[in-house]
VOGU-3710 file (C-alpha; in Angstrom, 3 decimals, decimal comma):
1> msesnasnad> -23,582/-9,804/3,250  -25,734/-10,806/6,212  -24,625/-13,508/8,570  -27,514/-15,742/7,608  -26,258/-15,805/4,024  -22,642/-16,657/4,869  -21,608/-20,210/3,972  -18,627/-22,256/3,030  -19,558/-21,759/-0,632  -19,299/-18,010/-0,498
11> iwsplgeqrw> -16,785/-17,554/2,327  -14,303/-15,968/-0,059  -16,758/-13,394/-1,555  -16,381/-10,725/-2,857  -12,586/-10,996/-3,454  -12,310/-14,682/-4,287  -10,113/-17,318/-2,670  -7,039/-16,662/-4,907  -7,013/-12,887/-4,010  -7,393/-13,644/-0,292
21> relaegtgas> -4,367/-15,946/-0,443  -2,348/-13,373/-2,353  -3,145/-10,734/0,348  -2,245/-13,187/3,079  1,311/-13,653/1,770  3,693/-12,090/4,239  1,018/-11,381/6,941  1,892/-14,515/8,864  -1,765/-15,579/8,803  -2,488/-19,302/9,296
31> elqirfaaar> -4,965/-21,198/7,117  -7,614/-20,825/9,806  -6,950/-17,109/10,122  -7,162/-16,572/6,341  -10,558/-18,306/6,229  -11,691/-16,499/9,362  -10,794/-13,109/7,875  -12,630/-13,922/4,624  -15,796/-14,902/6,526  -15,551/-11,887/8,824
41> fggasatksa> -15,084/-9,571/5,830  -18,101/-11,117/4,243  -20,307/-10,019/7,198  -20,309/-12,995/9,542  -19,943/-12,442/13,330  -16,675/-13,452/15,013  -18,247/-16,663/16,325  -19,807/-17,565/12,982  -16,527/-16,743/11,216  -14,638/-19,124/13,498
51> slagyagtse> -17,149/-21,871/12,672  -16,920/-21,200/8,896  -13,189/-21,098/9,054  -12,974/-24,554/10,573  -12,211/-23,915/14,238  -13,538/-26,824/16,277  -15,274/-27,020/19,610  -18,399/-26,084/21,486  -20,306/-22,834/21,022  -18,323/-21,342/23,893
61> slrragysav> -15,065/-22,548/22,346  -15,952/-20,998/18,982  -16,902/-17,718/20,686  -13,491/-17,578/22,413  -11,719/-18,572/19,194  -13,529/-15,811/17,321  -12,768/-13,261/19,988  -9,084/-14,135/19,829  -8,834/-14,380/16,041  -10,493/-11,031/15,291
71> rstavqnlle> -7,980/-9,286/17,583  -4,897/-11,022/16,231  -2,391/-8,915/14,311  -2,450/-11,224/11,300  -6,226/-11,022/10,918  -6,299/-7,250/11,523  -3,650/-6,696/8,807  -5,461/-9,065/6,455  -8,813/-7,285/6,983  -7,138/-3,936/6,336
81> lasiaapada> -5,551/-5,183/3,086  -8,900/-6,647/2,030  -10,744/-3,376/2,577  -8,198/-1,706/0,312  -8,402/-4,408/-2,359  -12,223/-4,655/-2,349  -14,169/-3,660/-5,506  -14,528/0,106/-6,039  -18,170/0,141/-4,988  -17,530/-1,501/-1,626
91> risdkeidak> -17,069/-0,217/1,888  -14,769/2,827/1,920  -13,905/5,964/0,011  -10,692/6,615/-1,933  -9,565/9,044/0,814  -10,038/6,364/3,479  -8,172/3,830/1,358  -5,225/6,247/0,954  -5,173/6,762/4,697  -5,177/3,002/5,381
101> lskmirsads> -2,385/2,461/2,872  -0,271/5,170/4,473  -0,744/3,556/7,834  0,149/0,077/6,613  3,219/1,264/4,583  4,510/2,534/7,945  4,030/-0,901/9,532  6,918/-2,280/11,528  6,287/-5,586/9,755  8,301/-5,257/6,537
111> nvslkamelh> 6,187/-7,864/4,729  2,921/-5,977/5,499  4,615/-2,754/4,424  5,692/-4,251/1,126  2,209/-5,609/0,436  0,771/-2,155/1,116  3,276/-0,598/-1,269  2,229/-3,161/-3,904  -1,443/-2,230/-3,482  -0,514/1,451/-3,623
121> akretarkea> 1,307/0,922/-6,972  -1,715/-0,913/-8,393  -4,057/1,903/-7,291  -1,867/4,481/-8,937  -1,819/2,447/-12,123  -5,567/2,262/-12,064  -5,800/6,027/-11,480  -3,585/6,715/-14,502  -5,739/4,490/-16,667  -8,882/6,292/-15,481
131> rsdepelpve> -7,269/9,625/-16,513  -6,341/8,292/-19,975  -8,833/10,633/-21,656  -7,070/13,690/-20,290  -4,596/15,642/-22,506  -1,331/13,718/-22,505  1,676/15,432/-20,969  5,308/14,666/-21,715  6,538/11,789/-19,603  8,690/14,015/-17,369
141> lallkearel> 5,861/16,462/-16,688  3,349/13,635/-16,172  5,586/12,028/-13,490  6,170/15,381/-11,865  2,419/16,110/-11,822  1,770/12,685/-10,208  4,477/13,242/-7,626  2,985/16,659/-6,614  -0,483/15,196/-6,351  0,821/12,378/-4,155
151> lgldllhvaa> 2,862/14,807/-2,062  -0,372/16,694/-1,296  -1,683/13,465/0,325  1,415/12,221/2,200  5,226/12,317/1,758  5,144/8,520/2,165  3,112/8,149/-1,024  5,925/9,857/-2,992  8,567/7,625/-1,306  6,578/4,557/-2,402
161> mhlgiirkcg> 6,266/5,928/-5,909  10,022/6,444/-6,124  10,764/2,989/-4,739  8,422/1,509/-7,377  10,100/3,390/-10,253  13,591/2,468/-8,981  12,721/-1,170/-8,705  11,234/-1,145/-12,184  13,912/0,913/-13,956  17,035/0,415/-11,739
171> prlnfaalpl> 19,433/-0,387/-10,344  21,081/2,432/-12,425  19,114/5,533/-13,345  19,409/9,315/-13,634  17,941/10,956/-10,517  17,360/14,118/-12,572  14,524/12,191/-14,335  12,991/11,078/-11,043  10,605/13,869/-10,029  11,381/15,574/-6,674
181> faelapnfka> 13,809/12,876/-5,625  16,718/15,232/-5,138  14,615/17,650/-3,150  12,945/14,982/-0,942  15,782/12,439/-0,400  16,711/14,098/2,940  13,074/13,931/4,011  12,739/10,211/3,069  15,908/9,387/5,009  14,820/11,298/8,124
191> eypevwqril> 11,113/10,413/8,202  10,967/6,930/6,626  14,353/5,274/7,221  13,078/1,772/6,426  11,667/2,868/3,037  14,851/4,850/2,390  16,929/1,777/3,035  14,862/-0,182/0,543  15,454/2,540/-2,019  19,238/2,318/-1,391
201> nsldadcrre> 19,183/-1,466/-1,610  17,502/-1,255/-5,067  20,348/0,894/-6,483  23,751/-0,054/-7,831  26,868/1,190/-5,969  27,287/4,409/-7,861  23,645/5,439/-7,719  23,550/4,496/-4,070  26,431/6,840/-3,320  24,707/9,637/-5,230
211> aerlalatpg> 21,443/9,021/-3,346  23,292/9,118/-0,007  24,928/12,382/-1,103  21,573/13,936/-1,965  20,168/12,842/1,390  22,760/14,983/3,210  21,175/18,220/1,981  18,616/20,298/3,845  15,170/18,656/3,823  12,826/20,014/1,147
221> dvaalaakpt> 9,791/22,167/1,973  7,001/19,651/1,383  4,161/22,144/1,339  5,912/24,430/-1,112  6,861/21,548/-3,439  3,311/20,186/-3,410  1,846/23,578/-4,252  4,235/24,586/-7,025  2,543/24,524/-10,460  3,764/21,652/-12,596
231> esvhvea> 3,647/23,708/-15,807  6,213/26,192/-14,511  8,792/23,568/-13,717  11,503/22,507/-16,119  12,536/18,899/-15,743  15,954/17,869/-17,018  15,984/15,188/-19,623
//
């Protein structure tokens, strides 16, 4: 959208006001920053975005407000989340979105990290639905196939997948049915301790002890696990 077309009426386009406010949850963005980010994402300059958002003052004051707002952590995080949540035909490729999600899941801000994990889970659900016309695999093999595909992108994607499954099916579950969890638990603990702690916190006492025991093993060979053909692997029921 060009700056000349930006207005209060369409400040929330293309995501809509409700979606912007959902994305802003946990980012620490103020009302002005949320509106600023929406206008900026829609194509307005930093100064124009400040004006549309409701910042007050002279032209010079708005310029300074826009300069400050666009560099704030809250607005930067919100713009990143918006670029990921934008319609499929907008802005960036799937590969770029995956890279942005990986970066945000690693955020030191736990709220931003959780929001990125939520978006990641929604993207994976959409991908599954898009592949619904493919031959259906048994549940265990389908999960294993998905885990290997994600592992080829980034170990963190698999950690997020496991956290999502555990939160949905836990706090008690059989780790043998959780694809690659036993092999990668040591990797999760060493490379993503914050995500690993969230996994532990989502388990009951017995499963938590078992997860901690698994994490004491030698870290798995990520490259080898990602490359291993799904069809040749037997998954315990």
